[in-house]
C-alpha positions as CSV (number, residue, x, y, z in Angstrom):
1,M,17.1,30.0,9.4
2,S,13.5,29.3,8.7
3,E,11.5,27.4,11.3
4,L,11.3,23.6,10.8
5,K,8.0,22.2,9.7
6,R,6.4,19.7,12.0
7,T,4.2,16.6,11.4
8,P,1.1,16.1,13.6
9,L,3.2,13.5,15.5
10,R,6.0,15.8,16.6
11,D,4.9,15.7,20.3
12,F,4.3,11.9,20.0
13,H,8.0,11.5,18.9
14,A,9.3,13.6,21.7
15,A,7.2,11.7,24.3
16,H,8.5,8.4,23.1
17,G,12.2,9.5,23.1
18,G,12.6,10.3,19.4
19,R,15.9,12.1,18.5
20,L,14.6,14.9,16.3
21,V,16.7,16.3,13.4
22,D,16.2,18.5,10.4
23,F,15.2,16.4,7.4
24,A,14.3,18.3,4.2
25,G,13.0,21.2,6.3
26,W,11.0,19.0,8.7
27,E,11.7,18.2,12.3
28,M,11.7,14.4,12.2
29,P,12.9,11.5,14.4
30,V,16.1,10.0,13.1
31,Q,15.9,7.3,15.8
32,Y,14.3,6.4,19.1
33,K,16.6,3.9,20.9
34,S,19.0,2.5,18.2
35,I,19.0,2.5,14.4
36,L,20.3,-1.0,14.4
37,D,17.6,-2.3,16.7
38,E,14.9,-0.5,14.8
39,H,16.2,-1.9,11.5
40,K,16.2,-5.4,12.9
41,A,12.8,-5.1,14.3
42,V,11.4,-4.2,10.9
43,R,13.1,-7.2,9.3
44,R,12.0,-9.6,12.1
45,A,8.7,-8.3,13.4
46,A,7.5,-4.8,12.6
47,G,8.3,-1.1,12.7
48,L,6.1,2.0,12.9
49,F,7.2,5.0,10.9
50,D,5.9,8.6,10.7
51,V,6.1,9.6,7.1
52,S,3.6,12.5,7.3
53,H,6.2,14.8,5.8
54,M,5.4,13.2,2.4
55,G,3.2,15.2,0.0
56,E,-0.2,14.3,-1.3
57,V,-1.9,15.7,-4.4
58,D,-5.3,15.1,-5.9
59,V,-5.5,14.9,-9.7
60,R,-9.2,15.0,-10.9
61,G,-11.1,15.7,-14.1
62,P,-11.9,14.2,-17.5
63,D,-8.3,14.2,-18.7
64,A,-6.8,13.0,-15.4
65,G,-5.6,9.6,-16.7
66,R,-4.4,11.0,-20.0
67,F,-2.5,13.8,-18.2
68,L,-0.8,11.5,-15.7
69,N,0.2,9.1,-18.6
70,Y,1.9,12.1,-20.2
71,L,3.4,13.3,-16.9
72,V,5.1,10.0,-15.8
73,T,7.2,7.3,-17.5
74,N,5.2,4.3,-16.4
75,D,2.0,3.0,-17.9
76,V,-0.9,4.7,-16.2
77,P,-3.7,3.1,-18.3
78,K,-3.0,-0.2,-16.7
79,L,-4.3,1.1,-13.4
80,F,-7.8,0.3,-12.2
81,P,-9.6,1.6,-9.0
82,G,-7.7,0.3,-6.0
83,R,-4.4,-0.1,-7.8
84,V,-1.1,1.8,-7.1
85,L,1.7,2.5,-9.6
86,Y,5.3,3.5,-8.9
87,S,6.8,5.8,-11.5
88,P,9.5,8.5,-12.1
89,M,8.4,11.8,-13.4
90,C,11.0,13.2,-15.8
91,Y,12.2,16.5,-17.3
92,P,12.4,16.7,-21.1
93,N,16.1,15.8,-20.9
94,G,15.3,12.5,-19.2
95,G,16.5,13.6,-15.7
96,V,14.1,12.9,-12.8
97,V,11.8,15.6,-11.3
98,D,10.8,13.1,-8.6
99,D,9.6,9.5,-8.1
100,L,6.1,9.1,-6.9
101,L,3.1,6.8,-6.3
102,V,0.0,7.1,-8.4
103,Y,-3.3,5.9,-6.8
104,M,-6.4,5.4,-8.9
105,R,-9.6,5.9,-7.0
106,G,-11.8,6.2,-10.1
107,P,-11.7,7.0,-13.9
108,E,-11.3,10.8,-13.2
109,D,-9.9,10.6,-9.7
110,Y,-6.3,10.0,-8.9
111,F,-4.1,10.6,-5.9
112,L,-0.3,11.2,-5.9
113,C,2.2,10.7,-3.1
114,I,5.4,12.8,-3.6
115,N,8.7,13.2,-1.7
116,A,8.8,15.7,1.1
117,G,11.9,17.6,-0.1
118,N,10.3,18.0,-3.6
119,I,6.8,19.2,-2.7
120,D,7.0,22.8,-3.8
121,K,9.0,21.9,-6.9
122,D,6.7,19.0,-7.8
123,L,3.5,21.0,-7.4
124,A,4.8,23.8,-9.6
125,W,5.9,21.3,-12.3
126,I,2.7,19.3,-12.2
127,R,0.5,22.5,-12.4
128,E,2.6,23.8,-15.3
129,Q,2.2,20.6,-17.3
130,A,-1.5,20.3,-16.5
131,A,-2.3,23.6,-18.2
132,K,-3.3,22.0,-21.5
133,F,-5.5,19.3,-19.9
134,A,-9.0,19.3,-18.4
135,V,-7.7,18.5,-14.9
136,T,-7.7,20.0,-11.4
137,I,-4.6,19.8,-9.3
138,T,-5.2,20.1,-5.5
139,D,-2.5,20.3,-2.9
140,R,-3.6,18.0,0.0
141,C,-0.3,17.9,1.9
142,A,-1.7,19.7,5.0
143,D,-4.8,17.5,5.1
144,Y,-3.1,14.1,5.5
145,A,-0.8,12.4,7.9
146,L,0.8,9.1,6.9
147,L,1.9,6.2,9.0
148,A,3.8,3.2,7.7
149,V,3.7,-0.2,9.5
150,Q,6.3,-2.4,7.9
151,G,7.6,-6.0,8.6
152,P,6.5,-9.6,8.6
153,R,4.0,-9.0,11.4
154,A,2.7,-5.7,10.0
155,A,-0.4,-7.3,8.4
156,A,-1.4,-9.0,11.7
157,I,-1.0,-5.8,13.6
158,V,-3.1,-3.7,11.2
159,Q,-5.6,-6.5,10.8
160,S,-6.3,-6.4,14.6
161,L,-7.4,-2.8,14.3
162,T,-9.5,-2.9,11.1
163,G,-12.5,-4.8,9.7
164,A,-11.0,-4.5,6.2
165,K,-10.0,-7.9,4.8
166,L,-6.3,-7.3,4.4
167,E,-5.6,-10.7,2.9
168,L,-7.5,-9.5,-0.2
169,V,-5.4,-6.4,-0.6
170,K,-2.5,-7.4,-2.9
171,Y,0.9,-5.7,-3.0
172,Y,0.6,-2.3,-4.6
173,H,-3.2,-2.2,-4.1
174,F,-5.3,-0.2,-1.6
175,V,-8.7,-0.1,0.0
176,E,-10.5,2.5,2.1
177,G,-11.6,1.6,5.6
178,T,-11.1,2.4,9.3
179,V,-8.1,1.5,11.4
180,A,-8.6,1.9,15.1
181,G,-11.7,3.9,14.3
182,V,-9.8,6.3,12.0
183,P,-10.8,6.5,8.3
184,C,-7.8,5.6,6.2
185,I,-6.5,4.8,2.7
186,I,-5.0,1.4,3.5
187,S,-2.2,0.9,1.0
188,R,-0.1,-2.2,0.8
189,T,3.1,-0.4,-0.1
190,G,6.2,0.7,1.7
191,Y,9.9,1.6,1.4
192,T,11.6,-1.2,3.4
193,G,11.3,-4.2,1.2
194,E,9.1,-5.9,3.7
195,D,5.3,-6.5,3.7
196,G,3.3,-3.7,5.2
197,F,0.9,-0.9,4.9
198,E,0.9,2.8,4.6
199,L,-2.1,4.5,6.2
200,Y,-3.2,7.9,4.9
201,H,-5.5,9.7,7.3
202,A,-6.7,13.0,8.5
203,A,-3.8,14.9,10.2
204,A,-5.7,15.5,13.4
205,E,-6.2,11.8,13.9
206,A,-2.5,10.9,13.7
207,P,-1.7,10.8,17.5
208,K,-4.7,8.5,18.2
209,L,-3.8,6.2,15.3
210,A,-0.1,6.0,16.2
211,E,-0.8,5.2,19.9
212,A,-3.3,2.5,18.8
213,I,-0.8,0.8,16.4
214,L,1.9,1.0,19.0
215,S,-0.3,-0.6,21.7
216,A,-1.5,-3.4,19.3
217,G,2.0,-4.0,17.9
218,A,4.2,-4.0,21.0
219,P,3.2,-7.5,22.1
220,L,4.2,-8.7,18.6
221,G,7.6,-7.0,18.6
222,L,6.8,-3.7,16.9
223,E,9.2,-0.9,17.5
224,L,9.0,2.8,16.7
225,A,11.4,3.4,13.8
226,G,13.0,6.6,12.6
227,L,14.6,8.0,9.4
228,G,17.9,6.3,10.1
229,A,16.4,2.8,9.9
230,R,14.2,3.9,7.0
231,D,17.4,4.7,5.0
232,S,19.3,1.5,5.9
233,L,16.2,-0.6,5.1
234,R,15.6,1.0,1.7
235,L,19.3,0.6,0.8
236,E,19.3,-3.1,1.8
237,A,16.3,-3.5,-0.5
238,G,18.0,-1.5,-3.3
239,Y,15.3,1.2,-3.5
240,P,16.3,4.6,-4.9
241,L,16.3,7.8,-2.9
242,Y,15.7,11.1,-4.8
243,G,18.9,13.2,-4.7
244,H,21.0,10.0,-4.6
245,E,20.3,7.2,-7.1
246,I,18.0,9.5,-9.1
247,T,18.4,13.2,-9.6
248,Q,17.7,15.8,-12.3
249,D,20.9,14.6,-13.8
250,I,20.4,10.8,-13.3
251,S,17.8,9.3,-15.6
252,P,15.6,6.2,-14.6
253,L,17.6,4.2,-17.2
254,T,20.9,5.2,-15.7
255,A,19.5,4.3,-12.3
256,G,18.5,0.8,-13.3
257,L,14.8,1.6,-13.3
258,G,14.2,0.7,-16.9
259,W,11.2,-1.4,-15.8
260,T,9.4,1.9,-14.9
261,V,10.0,3.5,-18.4
262,K,7.4,2.3,-20.8
263,L,8.7,3.6,-24.1
264,E,6.1,1.7,-26.0
265,K,3.0,2.5,-23.9
266,G,1.3,4.1,-26.9
267,A,1.4,7.7,-25.8
268,D,4.1,10.4,-25.6
269,F,5.3,11.4,-22.2
270,I,7.7,14.0,-20.9
271,G,11.3,12.9,-21.4
272,R,10.4,10.1,-23.8
273,A,12.6,11.3,-26.7
274,A,15.7,11.7,-24.5
275,L,15.1,8.3,-22.9
276,V,14.7,6.6,-26.3
277,A,18.0,8.2,-27.4
278,E,19.7,7.0,-24.2
279,K,18.4,3.5,-24.6
280,Q,19.5,3.3,-28.2
281,G,22.9,5.0,-27.7
282,G,23.7,3.5,-24.4
283,A,24.1,5.5,-21.1
284,S,27.5,6.9,-20.4
285,Q,27.0,6.2,-16.6
286,K,25.4,3.6,-14.5
287,I,24.2,3.2,-10.9
288,V,25.8,0.1,-9.3
289,F,25.3,-1.4,-5.8
290,F,28.1,-2.7,-3.7
291,K,29.2,-4.3,-0.4
292,T,32.7,-4.1,1.0
293,G,33.2,-6.9,3.6
294,D,34.2,-4.2,6.0
295,R,32.1,-2.3,8.6
296,R,33.4,1.1,7.7
297,I,30.6,3.1,6.1
298,V,31.5,4.5,2.6
299,R,29.9,7.9,2.6
300,A,28.1,9.6,-0.3
301,D,30.5,11.6,-2.6
302,T,33.5,9.3,-1.9
303,P,35.4,8.9,-5.2
304,V,35.2,5.5,-6.8
305,L,38.5,4.3,-8.2
306,G,39.2,2.1,-11.2
307,P,42.0,-0.6,-11.3
308,D,44.6,2.1,-12.2
309,G,43.6,4.4,-9.4
310,S,41.8,6.9,-11.6
311,V,38.4,8.3,-10.5
312,V,35.6,6.6,-12.4
313,G,32.6,7.8,-10.4
314,K,31.4,8.6,-6.9
315,V,29.4,6.9,-4.1
316,V,25.8,8.2,-4.0
317,S,24.5,6.3,-0.9
318,G,26.3,4.4,1.9
319,T,25.4,2.7,5.2
320,L,26.0,-0.3,7.4
321,S,23.8,-3.2,6.8
322,P,22.7,-4.4,10.2
323,L,21.9,-7.9,8.9
324,L,25.1,-8.4,6.9
325,N,27.2,-6.5,9.4
326,E,29.1,-4.8,6.6
327,A,29.0,-1.6,4.6
328,I,26.8,-1.4,1.6
329,G,26.0,1.3,-0.9
330,S,25.5,2.5,-4.4
331,A,27.7,4.5,-6.8
332,L,27.4,6.4,-10.1
333,V,30.2,5.2,-12.3
334,T,31.1,5.2,-16.0
335,T,29.4,2.4,-17.9
336,A,32.8,1.1,-19.0
337,A,34.1,0.9,-15.4
338,A,31.0,-1.0,-14.2
339,V,32.5,-4.3,-15.3
340,L,36.0,-3.6,-13.8
341,P,37.3,-4.1,-10.3
342,L,36.4,-1.0,-8.3
343,A,37.6,0.4,-5.0
344,V,37.4,3.4,-2.6
345,D,39.9,5.0,-0.3
346,I,38.7,5.3,3.3
347,R,41.2,7.4,5.3
348,G,44.2,5.8,3.6
349,T,42.8,2.3,3.4
350,K,41.8,0.8,0.1
351,L,38.5,-1.1,0.2
352,N,37.5,-3.2,-2.8
353,L,33.9,-2.8,-3.8
354,Q,32.1,-6.1,-4.4
355,L,29.3,-5.3,-6.9
356,A,26.0,-6.9,-6.0
357,K,22.5,-7.0,-7.3
358,P,20.0,-5.9,-4.6
359,P,18.2,-6.8,-2.5
360,F,21.2,-7.4,-0.3
361,V,19.1,-9.6,2.1
362,E,16.2,-12.0,1.4
363,L,13.0,-10.0,1.4
364,K,9.3,-10.9,1.2
365,K,8.7,-7.8,-0.9
366,S,11.4,-6.6,-3.3
């Protein structure tokens, strides 16, 4: 086995009681005290997450904007300095390479945040596609650490540590400034459905910044939060996770992310022809979200059954919603079955799936 990669906060997690596990080749905290308590803290107050395993890439040059508009499905020209765009990045067949954030710092200066498990694949893909454009692709993964402060009190906590006027930073916008004396890209984004900020900063500064946020946030109810709570929070919000709701075989349209696919943006992009054909012909499968009225978690890969007991799909994500106190999840099913009564078999017990449109709980950011 290869040795697990570590973020600059590995010792911080150990010192604060984090239970460390292998996540996409990284040694990361799955929880500190309790996933349920960490989840509830984010919904009610705030949570602090280490997401330094995520990847960062600079895209610079005269063709930077035109290249990115070809690379991703969303509409890059609508960006302006200080704006952030969420978008899938597709293969020619419409399957998803990854979903990512595009930051515009200037007309020839962009910054990408990509998923930890896809870093090597993404970089190879991006560099291959960039060959015909006047752009420079720079791997910045080792340079940055990334902390996420999420929850209704996140803004107050971060504001207490920075002179930046956070009330002026809208959702999916960013500014550059110092937080607790550490230079940061202060991004009003996140993966929980709550208000909050993601702070990109120099890797060496991560322990100092994390301790400062923890000290400032503790009186307001902030808790350290691990990957367990991150997953249950994102599923309550209905956010996709690469390898589950989106994959190389599940297109953005199949996943219900049609709002990120700008077929009429006035420029060709990778996967456009396949996505046009899928939209015109109709997708054969569909991602649906469900709850069960039961606490038993429905695990990924559990077969989904139609009214006659035949298999019509499979579960792709499943967890317990700490706020609803019942199992929730998502499944990939045939489009025809998506309007029928569906069920799963959990150790001999049939559970009916109640299809629901996320978010499953009321959110400030959804």
